[in-house]
Backbone bond lengths (Angstrom), bond angles and torsions (degrees), N, CA, C in turn:
res aa  C-N    CA-C-N  psi(-1)  N-CA   C-N-CA  omega(-1)  CA-C   N-CA-C  phi
1 M - - - 1.445 - - 1.520 108.34 -
2 T 1.309 116.07 130.84 1.460 119.54 178.81 1.520 109.71 -98.88
3 F 1.306 115.02 153.29 1.461 121.20 179.19 1.517 107.32 -135.61
4 D 1.315 116.05 116.85 1.460 122.04 -177.92 1.524 108.90 -81.73
5 T 1.333 115.19 97.54 1.462 119.96 -175.97 1.519 112.60 -68.44
6 L 1.325 117.19 -34.97 1.464 120.24 -179.14 1.528 110.85 -64.77
7 T 1.331 116.16 -46.96 1.465 119.57 179.43 1.519 110.69 -63.93
8 A 1.336 116.17 -40.72 1.466 119.67 179.64 1.521 110.68 -62.69
9 A 1.326 116.74 -45.21 1.466 120.25 -179.76 1.527 110.68 -63.15
10 R 1.315 117.47 -41.95 1.470 120.52 177.95 1.518 111.33 -63.00
11 T 1.335 116.61 -41.61 1.465 120.21 179.30 1.522 110.70 -62.45
12 L 1.324 116.85 -42.85 1.464 120.41 178.99 1.527 111.51 -66.62
13 K 1.318 117.48 -39.12 1.476 120.87 176.62 1.522 110.65 -63.57
14 D 1.340 116.02 -42.25 1.469 120.31 179.06 1.526 111.12 -64.37
15 A 1.323 116.99 -25.63 1.460 121.08 179.23 1.521 112.27 -84.33
16 G 1.336 116.89 -2.27 1.457 120.14 174.07 1.517 115.97 113.73
17 M 1.305 118.83 1.55 1.465 119.93 177.63 1.519 109.86 -78.90
18 T 1.321 114.83 155.40 1.458 118.68 173.58 1.535 107.50 -75.24
19 S 1.317 116.15 165.07 1.465 120.13 178.52 1.520 111.32 -58.42
20 E 1.331 116.32 -42.92 1.463 120.42 -179.21 1.526 111.08 -62.88
21 Q 1.330 117.06 -43.55 1.464 120.54 179.62 1.534 110.63 -64.54
22 A 1.323 115.65 -46.21 1.462 120.10 -178.42 1.524 110.97 -62.03
23 E 1.324 117.42 -41.48 1.454 121.24 179.43 1.531 111.28 -67.61
24 A 1.331 117.07 -38.02 1.467 120.52 179.10 1.532 110.80 -66.45
25 V 1.319 116.50 -44.35 1.463 120.35 179.27 1.524 109.72 -64.37
26 T 1.315 117.16 -44.05 1.465 121.53 -179.82 1.520 111.20 -63.21
27 A 1.309 117.57 -41.85 1.471 120.97 178.53 1.523 110.53 -63.62
28 T 1.323 116.70 -40.54 1.461 120.80 178.69 1.520 111.29 -63.14
29 I 1.320 116.89 -43.06 1.465 121.49 178.81 1.530 110.14 -65.05
30 R 1.334 116.76 -42.24 1.466 120.91 -179.72 1.522 110.78 -59.35
31 V 1.322 117.43 -44.56 1.463 121.71 179.49 1.528 110.33 -64.14
32 A 1.334 116.76 -43.81 1.467 120.58 -179.69 1.525 111.02 -62.66
33 V 1.319 116.81 -41.18 1.471 120.55 179.18 1.525 109.91 -66.20
34 A 1.321 117.00 -43.01 1.464 120.68 -178.54 1.522 111.65 -65.87
35 E 1.326 117.84 -39.48 1.460 121.13 -178.43 1.520 111.90 -74.79
36 G 1.313 117.38 -27.14 1.453 120.58 -176.88 1.517 113.95 -92.88
37 T 1.316 117.93 2.06 1.453 121.76 -177.25 1.531 109.72 -107.48
38 A 1.327 115.44 130.51 1.457 119.94 178.32 1.523 109.90 -74.80
39 T 1.314 115.21 138.14 1.463 120.66 177.08 1.528 108.88 -92.22
40 K 1.318 116.21 170.92 1.469 120.45 176.72 1.528 110.01 -61.26
41 D 1.318 116.76 -36.19 1.462 121.12 178.77 1.526 110.25 -65.84
42 D 1.335 116.73 -41.24 1.468 120.62 176.93 1.526 110.30 -59.22
43 I 1.311 116.69 -45.26 1.458 121.97 -178.47 1.526 110.40 -66.66
44 S 1.322 117.62 -39.95 1.466 121.11 178.31 1.522 111.12 -62.54
45 R 1.342 117.19 -43.29 1.468 120.79 177.76 1.528 110.80 -62.88
46 L 1.322 116.84 -40.59 1.457 121.23 179.27 1.528 110.95 -65.40
47 E 1.333 116.60 -41.52 1.465 120.39 177.75 1.526 110.99 -62.30
48 A 1.326 117.05 -40.26 1.467 120.73 179.00 1.525 110.83 -64.87
49 K 1.328 116.86 -41.80 1.461 120.12 178.14 1.524 110.95 -65.02
50 L 1.321 117.11 -39.90 1.458 120.43 178.79 1.524 111.26 -65.29
51 A 1.321 117.14 -39.81 1.466 120.68 177.84 1.527 110.30 -63.20
52 E 1.336 116.81 -40.93 1.462 121.07 178.22 1.533 110.28 -64.00
53 L 1.315 117.20 -43.58 1.461 120.92 178.45 1.529 111.30 -63.68
54 E 1.318 116.43 -39.98 1.463 120.55 178.89 1.533 110.06 -60.87
55 L 1.315 117.04 -43.73 1.459 121.31 179.24 1.528 110.95 -63.31
56 R 1.333 116.63 -45.54 1.464 120.31 179.49 1.519 111.20 -62.22
57 L 1.331 117.27 -42.41 1.460 120.76 179.11 1.525 111.50 -65.73
58 T 1.323 116.46 -38.89 1.461 120.11 178.26 1.529 110.39 -60.23
59 W 1.335 117.06 -45.36 1.462 120.33 179.59 1.521 111.29 -66.19
60 R 1.320 117.83 -36.97 1.471 120.00 177.54 1.521 111.14 -65.57
61 I 1.324 116.38 -41.63 1.465 120.06 178.48 1.522 110.06 -63.82
62 L 1.331 116.74 -45.40 1.464 119.95 178.53 1.532 111.18 -61.80
63 G 1.314 117.28 -38.89 1.461 121.03 176.89 1.519 111.21 -63.14
64 G 1.318 116.30 -42.19 1.459 120.52 178.15 1.514 112.03 -64.72
65 V 1.327 116.81 -41.98 1.466 120.99 177.75 1.525 109.68 -63.40
66 G 1.317 117.18 -41.75 1.469 121.07 177.80 1.521 111.15 -61.36
67 A 1.332 116.99 -43.02 1.468 120.75 179.25 1.524 110.67 -64.36
68 L 1.321 116.81 -42.86 1.468 119.89 178.04 1.528 111.36 -63.51
69 L 1.301 116.32 -39.48 1.464 120.46 177.87 1.522 110.70 -63.34
70 A 1.313 117.49 -41.76 1.459 121.52 178.45 1.525 110.38 -63.02
71 V 1.318 117.45 -42.10 1.465 121.47 177.64 1.521 109.78 -63.52
72 A 1.336 117.47 -44.22 1.466 121.26 -179.19 1.525 110.73 -62.36
73 V 1.322 117.61 -42.13 1.468 121.21 178.61 1.529 109.96 -64.34
74 T 1.304 117.18 -43.38 1.467 121.12 179.44 1.523 110.68 -62.15
75 V 1.311 118.07 -46.23 1.472 122.10 178.06 1.516 110.50 -61.90
76 A 1.312 117.38 -43.75 1.464 121.15 179.70 1.530 110.58 -61.63
77 R 1.323 116.94 -41.23 1.468 120.32 178.66 1.524 110.58 -64.00
78 L 1.338 116.29 -41.37 1.453 119.58 179.85 1.524 112.09 -66.78
79 L 1.315 116.59 -37.19 1.454 120.10 -177.19 1.513 113.11 -78.84
80 F 1.302 117.02 -34.35 1.454 120.05 -170.38 1.527 115.18 -108.00
81 T 1.314 118.20 7.10 1.457 119.29 175.62 1.523 108.34 -90.17
82 A 1.292 114.66 140.95 1.475 119.27 -178.67 1.517 109.54 -73.21
83 P 1.342 115.84 135.61 1.482 118.81 179.04 1.514 112.15 -73.73
């Protein structure tokens, strides 16, 4: 997100602020916008973390399915084996 500091400062001056006040307010807004905006690097790091989480969840799900399958096979053997 871009923030036009010159236009903002002019608008504040036109509204009756002194140059110093307008510049201080504009600088404060610029910093807030810059700190609150995700960069491409931020997004790349987040994508990498999400990919890692997806892989971990996939393995956990597969492990759970394997465990359920083992339980089902064990139950089936107990139920269907001749005494």
